[in-house]
C-alpha positions in Angstrom: -54.6 -10.3 25.5 -54.4 -7.9 22.6 -52.0 -5.6 24.5 -49.8 -8.6 25.2 -49.8 -9.6 21.5 -48.7 -6.1 20.6 -45.9 -6.2 23.1 -44.7 -9.5 21.8 -44.9 -8.3 18.2 -42.8 -5.2 19.0 -40.2 -7.3 20.8 -40.2 -9.7 17.8 -39.7 -6.9 15.3 -36.9 -5.4 17.5 -35.1 -8.8 17.7 -35.5 -9.4 14.0 -34.0 -5.9 13.4 -31.1 -6.6 15.7 -30.5 -10.0 14.1 -30.6 -8.4 10.7 -28.1 -5.7 11.7 -25.8 -8.3 13.3 -25.9 -10.5 10.2 -25.3 -7.5 8.0 -22.4 -6.3 10.1 -20.8 -9.7 10.1 -21.2 -9.9 6.3 -19.8 -6.5 5.7 -16.7 -7.1 7.9 -16.0 -10.4 6.2 -16.7 -8.9 2.8 -14.3 -6.0 3.4 -11.5 -7.5 5.4 -11.4 -11.1 4.3 -12.2 -11.1 0.6 -11.5 -14.0 -1.6 -9.1 -11.9 -3.7 -6.3 -11.9 -1.2 -3.4 -10.7 -3.4 -1.7 -14.0 -2.9 -1.1 -15.1 -6.5 2.3 -13.8 -7.4 2.5 -15.4 -10.8 -0.8 -13.7 -11.8 0.4 -10.4 -10.3 3.5 -10.5 -12.6 1.2 -11.1 -15.6 -0.9 -8.1 -14.7 2.1 -5.9 -14.2 3.8 -6.9 -17.4 0.6 -6.3 -19.3 0.3 -2.8 -17.8 4.1 -2.0 -17.9 5.8 -4.1 -20.6 9.2 -2.4 -19.9 9.2 -4.1 -16.4 9.8 -7.6 -17.6 13.4 -7.0 -18.9 14.2 -5.2 -15.6 12.8 -8.0 -13.4 14.5 -10.6 -15.5 17.8 -8.8 -15.1 17.3 -8.6 -11.3 16.6 -12.3 -11.1 19.6 -13.2 -13.3 21.9 -11.3 -10.9 20.1 -12.4 -7.8 19.4 -8.7 -7.0 15.7 -9.3 -6.2 15.9 -10.6 -2.6 13.3 -11.4 0.0 13.3 -11.2 3.8 10.9 -12.0 6.6 10.2 -10.6 10.1 7.8 -11.3 12.9 5.7 -8.4 14.1 4.6 -7.8 17.7 1.6 -10.1 17.3 3.9 -12.9 16.1 2.9 -12.8 12.5 5.5 -13.7 9.9 5.7 -10.8 7.4 7.5 -10.8 4.0 9.1 -8.1 1.9 11.2 -7.8 -1.3 14.2 -5.6 -1.4 16.6 -4.4 -4.2 19.8 -2.5 -3.7 20.4 0.5 -6.0 22.7 -0.1 -9.0 25.4 1.9 -7.3 26.0 2.3 -3.5 23.8 5.1 -2.1 22.0 6.1 1.1 18.8 7.0 -0.8 16.1 4.5 0.1 12.4 4.1 -0.6 9.9 1.9 1.3 7.0 1.3 -1.1 3.5 0.3 0.2 0.9 -1.6 -1.9 -2.9 -1.2 -1.9 -6.0 -3.2 -1.0 -5.8 -6.9 -2.1 -2.6 -6.2 -3.9 0.9 -7.3 -2.9 4.6 -6.2 -3.2 4.7 -7.4 -6.9 1.8 -5.1 -7.7 4.0 -2.1 -6.6 7.0 -3.1 -8.8 6.2 -0.2 -11.1 6.9 2.3 -8.3 9.9 0.1 -7.5 11.1 0.6 -11.1 10.7 4.4 -10.7 12.8 4.5 -7.6 15.4 1.8 -8.3 15.8 2.0 -12.0 15.1 5.6 -12.8 16.1 7.4 -9.6 18.8 4.9 -8.4 17.4 4.3 -5.0 17.6 1.2 -2.7 14.0 -0.1 -2.3 12.0 -2.3 0.0 8.5 -3.5 -0.8 6.6 -5.2 2.0 3.6 -7.5 1.8 1.0 -6.1 4.2 -0.9 -8.5 6.5 -3.2 -11.0 4.6 -1.4 -10.1 1.4 1.4 -11.7 -0.7 3.6 -14.0 1.4 2.7 -12.3 4.7 0.5 -14.0 7.3 -2.5 -12.4 8.9 -6.2 -13.3 9.4 -7.6 -10.1 7.8 -6.8 -6.9 5.9 -6.0 -4.2 8.4 -6.7 -1.2 6.1 -3.5 0.5 7.0 -4.1 1.0 10.7 -2.2 -1.9 12.2 -0.1 -2.0 9.0 1.4 1.4 10.0 3.2 -0.3 12.8 4.5 -3.1 10.6 5.7 -0.6 8.0 7.6 1.3 10.7 9.3 -2.0 11.5 10.1 -2.5 7.8 11.6 1.0 7.8 14.0 -0.1 10.5 14.8 -3.3 8.5 15.6 -1.2 5.4 17.8 1.1 7.4 19.6 -1.9 8.8 20.1 -3.4 5.3 21.2 -0.3 3.6 23.3 1.4 6.4 23.2 3.9 9.2 23.4 6.9 6.7 20.1 5.9 5.1 17.9 8.8 3.9 14.3 7.5 3.3 11.1 8.2 1.6 7.9 6.3 2.2 5.6 6.0 -0.9 2.2 4.3 -1.0 -0.7 4.0 -3.4 -4.4 3.7 -2.4 -4.6 1.7 0.9 -0.8 1.9 0.8 -1.1 5.7 0.6 -3.5 5.7 3.6 -1.0 3.5 5.4 1.8 5.9 4.5 -0.2 8.8 6.0 -1.0 6.8 9.1 2.7 6.1 9.5 3.5 9.8 9.1 1.6 10.7 12.3 3.9 8.6 14.4 7.2 9.7 15.8 9.7 9.3 13.0 13.3 8.1 13.1 15.9 10.6 11.9 16.5 8.8 8.6 13.0 9.4 7.4 12.9 12.5 5.3 9.6 12.7 3.4 6.4 10.9 2.3 4.6 10.4 -1.0 0.9 9.4 -0.9 -1.0 8.6 -4.0 -4.9 8.5 -3.8 -5.2 7.5 -0.1 -8.5 7.8 1.8 -9.2 10.1 4.8 -10.3 7.3 7.0 -11.6 3.7 6.9 -15.0 5.0 8.1 -15.2 7.6 5.3 -14.2 5.0 2.6 -16.6 2.3 3.9 -19.4 4.8 4.2 -19.0 5.7 0.6 -18.9 2.0 -0.4 -22.0 0.9 1.4 -23.9 3.8 0.0 -22.8 3.1 -3.6 -22.9 -0.7 -3.5 -25.9 -1.3 -1.2 -27.6 2.1 -1.0 -27.4 2.1 2.8 -26.5 4.8 5.3 -23.8 4.3 7.9 -26.4 3.8 10.7 -26.8 1.2 12.0 -24.8 -1.3 9.9 -21.4 0.5 9.8 -21.5 1.2 13.5 -22.1 -2.5 14.3 -19.5 -3.6 11.8 -16.9 -1.1 13.3 -17.7 -2.3 16.8 -17.3 -5.9 15.7 -13.9 -5.0 14.0 -12.8 -3.5 17.3 -13.8 -6.6 19.2 -12.3 -9.0 16.6 -9.2 -7.1 15.3 -8.6 -4.5 17.9 -9.4 -1.3 16.0 -12.5 0.6 14.8 -13.2 2.3 11.5 -13.1 5.8 12.9 -9.8 5.5 14.7 -8.2 4.2 11.5 -7.8 7.8 10.3 -5.2 9.0 7.9 -6.6 12.5 8.4 -5.9 12.6 12.1 -2.4 11.3 11.5 -1.4 13.8 8.8 -2.4 16.6 11.2 0.5 15.5 13.4 3.0 15.2 10.5 5.6 17.9 10.1 7.8 16.1 7.6 7.3 17.0 3.9 4.6 15.1 2.0 3.6 15.0 -1.7 -0.1 14.4 -2.2 -1.1 12.8 -5.6 -4.6 12.2 -6.7 -6.5 11.6 -10.0 -8.9 14.4 -10.9 -11.7 11.9 -11.7 -11.1 9.3 -9.0 -14.4 7.9 -7.7 -13.1 4.9 -5.8 -11.3 7.1 -3.3 -13.1 10.4 -4.2 -10.8 13.2 -5.3 -12.4 15.5 -2.7 -10.7 13.5 0.1 -7.2 14.7 -1.0 -8.2 18.4 -0.5 -9.3 17.7 3.1 -6.0 15.8 3.7 -3.9 18.4 2.1 -5.5 21.3 4.0 -5.0 19.4 7.3 -1.4 18.6 6.8 1.1 21.2 8.2 3.8 22.6 5.9 5.9 21.5 4.0 3.6 19.9 1.5 2.8 19.7 -2.2 -0.3 18.7 -4.1 -0.6 17.3 -7.6 -4.0 16.6 -9.1 -3.5 14.5 -12.2 -5.9 15.6 -15.0 -8.3 12.9 -16.2 -6.8 10.2 -14.0 -9.0 7.6 -12.2 -8.0 5.6 -9.2 -4.4 4.5 -8.9 -3.5 5.0 -12.6 -1.6 8.3 -12.4 1.7 6.6 -13.0 0.4 4.3 -15.6 -1.0 7.1 -17.7 1.6 9.7 -17.0 4.8 7.8 -16.4 7.3 10.6 -17.2 5.4 13.4 -15.5 4.9 11.2 -12.4 8.6 10.3 -12.3 9.6 13.9 -12.8 7.2 15.1 -10.1 8.5 12.5 -7.5 12.1 13.2 -8.4 11.7 17.0 -8.0 10.0 16.5 -4.7 12.3 13.9 -3.1 15.5 15.6 -4.3 14.7 18.6 -2.1 15.0 16.4 1.0 17.1 13.4 -0.1 20.5 14.0 -1.7 
């Protein structure tokens, strides 16, 4: 009788453990990929951007007055309706930038980089809303992995809008930078000339491992493994396969890596791993004293000059 009680107790503990891991995995997946802050409030996004970059308001107002700020929609392979803004250069040009936003942001929150390319460098630009952000549909954030396929479709849209002679750079920040690197590992159309990634992570697995350690003091096993398996079942991809690192290893087009020297959200050490893994040509700029995703905000002229010098080598 005592032995049977021990067996039942062990079984009960194991079942409770499994239930706890399952509940934790469900919570983590929902917490990470379907947060309440969905980057949907465009009015609030404009307020945030104007507070950070006051010079942008007059530029955006002028775009609206001349109907230069346009939007467009496409359906991806899954049938989701996706949205993007686009703005032609002040003068006809083949130079074009596709600009990719970060986690729980939207196209509006990348307008400062739009300003850099369109206002300062005289490029055509296109700024997509990734799945579950802005005006785009989607049931969850895809952390760049499925987004890479959507961005490649947006690249084709930009090329169609701006002409067959388009010469294009893809520029992303944070999750948008990871998306950019994930794009870079795919076969590229001839009009893509280079990439700029600013503070992107090596992989979703690496970033989430860091987050659960910092926020919950937990190791990846078993919670992250279960959550990744659940993500694979629910959304069709796992945390380890969503790897910017594996993708840049396959990229032979030029890439500029930018990262703040004191970034703790996407740790600065990640960029060194990415940079070392990327075949030439490549450049690295570690921005002194910069935290996550503020390199342009705190170093506007230096950032603009660095991007201009890099892109001008490959896009004339």
